[in-house]
C-alpha positions in Angstrom: 19.4 14.0 -10.9 19.1 10.7 -10.1 19.2 9.0 -6.7 20.6 5.3 -6.2 19.5 3.8 -2.9 20.1 0.7 -1.8 17.4 -0.5 0.3 17.4 -1.1 4.5 20.4 0.8 6.4 23.3 -0.1 9.0 21.1 -1.2 11.5 18.5 -3.3 9.4 20.1 -5.9 7.5 17.0 -7.2 5.6 16.3 -10.3 4.1 18.8 -13.3 4.3 19.3 -16.0 2.5 22.4 -18.1 0.7 25.2 -16.7 3.2 24.0 -12.8 2.1 22.1 -10.3 3.8 19.8 -7.9 1.3 21.6 -5.3 3.1 25.8 -6.4 1.7 23.9 -7.4 -1.8 22.3 -4.2 -2.8 25.0 -1.9 -1.0 27.6 -3.6 -3.0 24.8 -2.9 -6.0 24.4 0.6 -5.7 28.3 0.9 -6.1 28.4 -0.9 -9.3 25.6 1.2 -11.1 27.5 4.5 -9.5 30.7 3.2 -11.4 29.0 2.9 -14.3 26.7 6.4 -13.9 30.2 8.0 -13.0 31.5 7.0 -16.5 28.5 8.0 -18.2 28.7 11.8 -16.6 25.3 11.3 -15.5 24.2 13.4 -12.4 23.4 11.5 -9.2 23.0 11.5 -5.6 23.5 8.1 -3.3 22.0 7.4 0.2 25.5 6.4 1.1 28.9 5.0 0.0 30.6 1.6 0.5 28.8 -0.1 3.5 27.6 3.2 4.6 23.5 3.2 4.1 21.3 5.6 5.5 18.0 4.8 7.1 14.8 4.9 5.0 13.9 8.3 6.3 16.7 9.8 5.0 16.3 7.6 1.4 12.7 8.9 1.2 13.8 12.7 1.6 16.5 12.3 -0.9 13.6 10.6 -3.2 11.8 14.1 -3.0 14.6 16.1 -4.6 16.0 13.8 -7.3 14.3 14.0 -11.0 14.4 10.0 -10.8 15.2 8.0 -7.6 15.5 4.1 -7.5 16.1 1.7 -4.8 17.2 -1.7 -5.2 16.0 -4.5 -2.8 16.4 -8.6 -2.9 12.9 -10.5 -2.4 12.6 -13.4 0.1 10.0 -16.2 -0.1 9.7 -19.4 2.3 9.7 -21.6 -0.8 13.5 -21.4 -2.1 12.4 -21.7 -5.9 10.6 -18.9 -5.6 12.1 -16.5 -8.4 12.3 -13.5 -10.4 12.9 -9.8 -10.5 9.8 -7.2 -10.2 9.6 -3.5 -9.4 7.1 -1.6 -7.4 6.5 2.0 -8.4 3.2 4.5 -9.2 2.2 4.8 -12.8 4.3 7.6 -14.1 7.3 4.6 -13.5 6.1 1.5 -14.7 7.3 1.7 -17.9 11.1 2.3 -16.7 10.2 -0.7 -14.4 9.2 -2.9 -17.0 12.3 -1.6 -19.0 14.4 -2.5 -16.1 12.9 -5.9 -14.9 13.0 -7.2 -18.6 16.9 -6.0 -18.6 17.5 -7.7 -15.0 15.4 -10.7 -16.4 17.1 -11.0 -19.6 21.0 -11.3 -18.1 20.3 -13.0 -15.3 18.2 -15.6 -17.0 15.1 -15.3 -14.4 11.5 -14.6 -14.3 10.2 -11.1 -15.5 7.6 -10.7 -12.7 7.1 -7.5 -13.9 6.1 -3.5 -13.0 3.5 -3.3 -10.5 1.9 -0.6 -8.1 3.4 -0.4 -4.3 0.5 -2.1 -3.1 1.6 -5.3 -5.7 4.3 -5.9 -2.6 4.1 -7.4 1.1 3.5 -3.7 2.0 0.2 -1.5 1.1 2.0 1.7 1.2 5.5 2.5 1.0 7.2 5.3 1.6 10.0 5.0 -1.2 7.1 5.0 -3.5 5.0 7.9 -2.0 8.4 10.1 -2.5 8.2 9.3 -6.1 10.9 6.3 -6.0 10.4 3.0 -8.0 11.9 -0.2 -5.8 13.8 -2.9 -7.4 13.9 -6.3 -6.5 16.4 -7.6 -7.8 16.0 -11.4 -7.3 15.0 -13.8 -4.7 18.1 -13.9 -2.1 16.3 -17.1 -0.7 16.7 -19.0 -4.1 20.4 -20.2 -4.4 20.1 -20.2 -8.2 18.9 -16.4 -8.2 21.6 -15.9 -6.0 24.5 -17.4 -8.1 23.3 -15.5 -11.3 23.6 -12.3 -9.6 27.1 -13.0 -8.3 28.1 -14.6 -11.5 26.9 -11.3 -13.6 26.3 -8.4 -11.3 28.5 -6.0 -13.3 26.5 -6.9 -16.2 23.4 -6.3 -14.3 24.8 -3.0 -13.3 25.6 -2.1 -16.5 22.2 -2.9 -17.9 20.2 -0.8 -15.1 22.9 2.3 -15.9 22.3 2.4 -19.0 18.8 2.7 -19.3 19.0 5.1 -16.5 21.0 6.9 -18.8 18.8 6.8 -21.5 16.2 7.8 -19.3 17.9 10.9 -18.3 18.3 11.8 -21.8 
């Protein structure tokens, strides 16, 4: 079973940029990925539906029960030119994380920042990664070009990610 999680929660909107909150972006994206997983007949669970988004502690507990757990986020930086996609995970998920980065980068035409260990982010320990999950930083919400590319191609990005998850589950 696959867990599809949207980072942050109803009480923590995450980063803000270019007219969006991180929670708005990732809850919508979770729903898009779920659409394609349903079509493929894949067994999955989520950390909420629609705009509902459970707290991190709930996502961590769900991740512990899943064969594969993916949580979506958006990066942000003070320099609006910062761009790209990256994943944070433990070593066993680095290959899949790299494939996810390649797929998103290819669709959006943004930098592939690569698959990295959990300490490569702004925190040295990440509860979701410790529970066996992969964190996907889809793009920089602080970069207007990244946001525009995502908005124009979000369905294609979601299908690319879902296709990789289906393939991985086989």
